[in-house]
N, C-alpha and C positions, 0 to 999 in steps of 0.2 A: 361543392362549394356553397350552393344556395341552401342546401340542407343544414350544413354546419353553421351558416350565418343565422338561419332561422332558430336553431337551437340556442345560439348565444343570445339572440334578442329575447327569446322566451325566458331564458334563465335570468337575464338582466331585469326583465319586467317582474318576474316572480320575486327576485331578491329585493328589488326596489319597493314592491308592495309590502313585503314583510317588514322592511326597514321603516316604511311609513307608519305601519300599524304599531311599531315599537316606539318610534320617536314622538308621535302625536300626543300620547298621554303625558309624557314628560314636558313637552312644549305647553300643553294645557295647564299643568301645574305651575310652570314658571310664569305664564301669563296671569294666572289667578293670583299669584303672590303679589302682583303689582296692582290689583284691583281693590276698590273700596268695597265695604260690605254691601252697600246698595247695588253696586254694579254686579257683584257676584250673584245676587238674588234676582237679577233681571230675567224675564222670560219673553221672548226666546233669548237664550244666552249669547253673549258675544265672545269671540275668541281673543281678540286684542283688547287691552284695557283702553277705555276712552280717555281717562285722566289718570295716568300712571302715578302711583304713590308708594312711598316707602314705609307707610305707617304699620303695615303688617310686620315688617322686619324690625322696626323700632319696638313694637309691642312685644315680640318674642325674645328680643335680645336685651332690652333694657328694663322691661317690666315683669319679667319672669325669671326663673332659675335655669333657663335653657342653656346658657353658657356652661353651667355646672353639669348639665346632662351631656353636653358635647364632650367635656373633659372626662367624665366617667366612661362614656362609650369609647373614646380614644384610648384611654388607659386599658380597658378590657380588651379592645381589639388588638392593640400592640402586644400585650402580654400573651393573648391567645395565639396570635400569629407567630411570635417567637417560639412558643412552646411547640406548636404544630410543625414548624420548620425543623426544629431539633428532633422531635420524636419521629417524624416521617422520614427524615434522612437517615437516622440511626436504624430504624426498623427496616427501611428499604435496603440499606447496606447489608444488614444481617441476612435478610431473606434472599438477596440477590447474589451474594458472594460467599456465603458459608453453607456448608453441608452438614446437617445434623439430623438426628432421628425425628421423625414426624414433622419435618419442615413443611412438606406439602399440606399436611392436615392442619397445621397451625395457621398457615397462610389462608387456606380455605375458610377456616373459622373466622379469621380477621375480615375476610371479604363478606362472609355471611352476616357479620354484625352490621354491615352497611344497610341491610334491608330492614333493620329494626328502627322505627321512628322514636324520637325522644319521648313522645307521649306514652310509649309502651313501658318505659322504665323510669319515668319521671318520679313516681311515688317512692320506689326504693332509693333513688338518687337523692330525693329530698330528705328521706329519713337518714341517709348517710351524712348529708351535710348538716342536718339538725344535731345528730349525735356528736359531730365534730365541732359544734358550736361555731359554725361558719356562716349562719344566716345573716343576711343584710351586710355582707362584706364583699370586697372585691374578689377575694379568694373563692367565694361561693359562685360568683358570676363567671369566673374564668375556668373553674374546675371542670365542667362538662366539655369545655372547648380546648382541652390540652392535647387531644389526640384526634386525628381525622383519618378514618379508614381509607377514604379515597387518596389521601396524601401518602399513606404507606404503599398502596398499590402503585400509584403514579411514580413515586421515587424508586420503587423496585424496578419498574420498567426502564427508568432513566439510567439507573446505576448498572443495570445489566448490560448496557451498551458500552460501558467502560472496559477496555481490554484487561483481562486478568494478568497479562504479562507485565503491566505497569506495577501491579501489586507485588508480583513475584520478584521483580527487580528491586523494589523498595525493601522487601524482606531480606533479600540477599545482602543489601547494603546495611542491614541492621536496624531498619525502621520498625517501630512498634505498630500494633494495630491502631492505636489511637492516632499516631502520627500519620498513618496511611489514610485514616478517615478524615483528619483535619486538613492535610496538605494535598491529597490526591482526590479523594471522593468528593469532598465539598467543593473543591475548585472546579473539577470537571463537570459537576452536576449543578452548578450555580443557577443556570437558566431554569432548570426544573424546580429548584428550591424557590426561586423568585415567583414562578408561576403558582406554586402551592401557596406562597405567601399572599398572593392576590386573592385566591379563592378563600383562604382562611380569614383574611381581613374582612372581606365582604360578608362572609357568614357571621362573624362575630358582630359586625356593625349593624346588621339587620336583625339580630336576634331579639325576639319579643317575648316568647312564651316563658322561657326559663327565668329571666329577670322579673317577670310578673309574679312568679311563684316565690322567689327567695328574697325579694326586696320589700321592705316594709316602711322605710323612711324616704321622704321625697328627695333628700340630698344624695341618695344612691340611685336615683332614676337614670335610665339611659334615654337616648333621644327618642326611641320608639315609645317608651312609656310616657315621656314628656309630651309627645304629640297627642297621645290618647287623652291627656288632661283636657284638651280643648273640645272633646266630645261630651257636651253637657247632657243633662237629663232630658231636656226638652228641645235643645237646638245644638247645632255644631258650628263652631267658628272656623269656616273654611279658609279665610284669609290667613290667620296665623298658622294653621296647619300646613297650608301650601308654602308659606315662607319657611317654616321649620323643615319641611321636606326638601326644599331647594338647598337649604344650608347643610342638611345632613347628607345630601347626595354629593356635595362638592369633594369631601375627602376621598370617597371611593373613586370619583372621576380622576382626581389627582394621582392616586396610587396606580390606577389602570394606565393613565397616560405615561407615567414614568417607567412602568414595567411592562408595557405591552409587547415590546420586542422580546423580552425574556419569556413571555407567555407563549408566543409562537415558536420560539426556539425549543422550549421545554416540551411542548406538545409534539413537535417534530422529532425530537430526540427520543421520546418515550416509545415511538413506534419503530425504532431501528432494530430492536431485538426483543422478542417476546417469549 
């Protein structure tokens, strides 16, 4: 009894310490967003603002094109998320429920592609986008984010847990494969799809490298590129950057808060059958 209690207390202390290390940087950004420029540059620094102000938020929302950057990022993130949810569920359905030649080899190839970073194939991808005349467009920004390797793997695991008897019964009743996918597979794997949606949305929202390469006009900037504008040649405006970071974090927190139950259900479901 004493040993079990000691283990639980040790685990609680370890988890609390990790949570503290995770939360403190975000709390510091939030506090900085309400400080004046003079207070931000104080040494030693203070955690809480002595005279809270909204001037940083006013600067970034009313005196810059940051609302446009938020719109661009939201459009890209929603489009990418919808595409990944569709492609992941379709590919996962095929790999989980259909037997065809080289299925295992193709699936291993898909998994292997997850080890290749974007930087490794960015140049040929840029050449492809250039030849398709898609530079500086929303299509170019969404193009690399239409498929997620982890999403295919995750949805395959989720869909494998769906009994084959349901599909066979539907086929006996005359249902087509599309009907089975839309009415059975999507319905029973909705928690997994929502979980993938959260991962896809956060990935697209925080993307920086690819927009930096394909975007040339300021009206196509994303929030990440917009925040980089405040890093001047000889100084950095930490107040507006902190305010912009707080604003850009809010949509991801909202999405996570709304779909957190589906995330846990999807992760639990994916481990039922491997």
